C-alpha positions, 0 to 999 in steps of 0.5 A: 641385430645390435643391442641397441635395437633389441633394447628399443623393442622391449618393454617395462611393464608398469602397473598404475593406481585406478581409482581416487589416485589415478588423476593425479598419477596421471598428472604427475607422470605428464609433468614427468614427461610421460602422457597416459590416456585411458578411457572410463573402463579402459584397464590398459591405458596408452602412453607416449613412450614406445618402451612402456606398457601400463595397466591400471589396477586397484592400489590394493593389488599392485604390490602383490602383481609386482611381487609376482612378476606380472608387473615390472614395476607400480605406483602404490601406497606404501600401506598396501605394501605392509598389508600385502606383506610385499617383497618388493624393492622400494625405489623411490618415495613419492609424496602426493595423494589425491588432494595434494602433496601430503600423506595419507593416514590410517586412523582409529576412529569413532562417534564423537559421543564414544567412551573409546579414548585410546587403543585400550579401550578397544580390549574386546570391541568390534572393529571394521576395516579395509586393512586387516593386516595393518590393524591387527599388526597395530592392536598386537603392538598396543597388546589389545585383544579385539575383533577385526572384520574387513569392510567392503566399503562405507566403513564410515556408515557402520559406527555405532550400529555395527561396530564400536570403531573403524580404522580408515584412511583419510587425507584430510579428515573431512569425510570422518567429520562429515560423519560425526566420527572422532579421530582417536589414534594414528595407525600408520602414516602412508606415502606413494612409492614407485617399487619394482619386482626383484628380478626386473631390478636385477635386469640392467636394461629395466633398472635403468628404465626404472631409474629413468621414471623414478628420477623423472617424477622426483623431479616432477614433484620437487617442481610442484612446490617451487618456481623460477623467478627472474629479474633485473636490477642495476649492479648496485642493488645486487648484494641487497637483492641476493640477500632477499633471494633464496635459491637451491644452491646460489642465484645465477646472475648474468650481465645485461646488455645495459652497462651496469645492470645484471639479470638474476634467476633463481628457484624458490619455494612457491609460498614465499614468493608473495613475501619476496616479490614486494621486498625485491621491488623494494630493493631496486628489482625490476621486470620480475617474472615468476615462471611455473616448473614441470621438473627440477632435477638437482 
C-alpha cells in the first residue's frame, strides 16, 4: 500500500463546541469549506471530509480532552484553556464568538446599588462564577482574599441574595444590564482558539491537516469583514479611482475590449463601502459591483 493510500484512510479527531458557540462554529467551517451537520441531540456530527471525525463537546471540556489525546484538535476559548491549565498547542486565534467577530470578557459584576467599586472591595466577600480557577488567580494578583464558589448556571440571579458579586462571561453586556448588574472590572478578555494535542502536532500527517484547517478558517474569518469591489472606468480616470480605492496589496487593473477603458478589482473592508462607492461614481467609475467573499487568504 502506498503512503498516499495509507494517508487517505487516516482521520483527524476534532472537538467542536456544543452549545452557544456551535452554530457560529458550523457557519465558519462551512465558509472554510467543511460542512458539518448534527441533529439536536447528536454528539457526533457528520462532515463532508473523509479525513475528519468530529465530536460535539462543551467548550469548557475540550482543552482537557485535547491535552490527554482523546481529541487530536479542537475549537475552544482561551479562557477554558487557562481555566483547565491545559498543556496544548495553540495553533490559531480565531476572533469570533456567538454573536459576532469580537472577543468575550469575563467581568466582575455587582448589583447597581452595590458599594463594591473595585477588586479591593471584595475582601472577605462571596463570589459566584463558573471559572473558579480564573477567579482565584485574578484575586491573588490583586492581593484580595474572598470566598469563591462554583456556579452551575443562572449566575446573574445569585446577587445580592446569595453572593456579593459574580464573575461572569459576557459578549455585549446585555444580559448583565437586563439583570440590573454593573460591571466593575474585566478579569480576562478571551478569543476562540484552534488547539492541538502535542503528540498529534508532532505527527506529520495530522499537523498538515490541522494547518490546512487553520489556514482555511483564518481565510474565512478574514473574508467576514471584506468584500470584492469591481468596476469599469475610462483610462483617463484611473489615477483618481486608485487614489480612492484601498486594497490589501494593490488593486487589479485590466484592459477592456473597448479601447480606452479598464476594469478594476479590489478587496476592501466592508464597512468602508458605503463611503467609497459614491466617491468612485463621482470620479468616473461605472458598472460598480460589490461581491461577498467566502475566504481571503493573504
